[in-house]
C-alpha positions in Angstrom: 19.3 -23.4 -30.5 20.7 -21.0 -29.1 18.1 -18.5 -30.6 15.7 -19.9 -29.1 16.9 -20.7 -25.8 17.5 -17.2 -25.2 14.1 -16.3 -26.3 12.5 -18.5 -23.1 14.4 -17.2 -21.3 13.3 -13.5 -22.6 9.8 -14.4 -21.8 10.1 -15.9 -18.8 11.8 -12.4 -17.4 9.5 -10.3 -18.8 6.6 -12.3 -17.5 8.1 -12.0 -13.7 8.2 -8.1 -14.6 4.1 -8.4 -14.7 3.8 -10.5 -11.8 6.3 -8.1 -9.5 4.3 -5.4 -10.9 1.1 -7.1 -9.6 2.9 -7.8 -6.1 3.5 -4.9 -5.9 0.4 -3.2 -6.1 -0.9 -5.3 -3.5 1.6 -4.0 -1.1 0.5 -0.7 -1.4 -2.7 -1.5 -1.2 -2.4 -3.0 1.9 -0.2 -0.4 3.1 -2.9 2.1 1.8 -5.6 0.3 3.8 -3.0 0.6 7.0 -2.5 4.1 6.6 -5.9 5.0 6.7 -7.2 2.8 9.6 -4.6 4.9 11.7 -5.7 8.0 10.6 -9.1 7.3 11.0 -7.9 5.8 14.6 -6.4 8.9 15.6 -8.3 11.4 13.7 -10.9 10.1 16.6 -8.7 10.6 19.6 -7.4 14.1 18.8 -11.6 15.3 17.6 -12.3 13.8 21.1 -10.0 16.0 22.8 -10.2 19.0 20.7 -14.0 18.6 22.3 -12.9 18.2 26.0 -10.9 21.2 25.9 -13.8 23.1 24.1 -16.1 22.3 26.8 -13.8 22.8 29.9 -12.7 26.5 28.1 -14.7 29.3 29.8 
């Protein structure tokens, strides 16, 4: 009886480990998407600033 209970607890713990890995994967993907969006926005603004400086230089 004790062995069966320990085996069930072990299975439940291992099942949660896989779910946690999936959750971390989703979180990393969302963070990467935010970073890409921010870099794209900042990159566009920096490019516009460099173009402005370039056109105003003699």
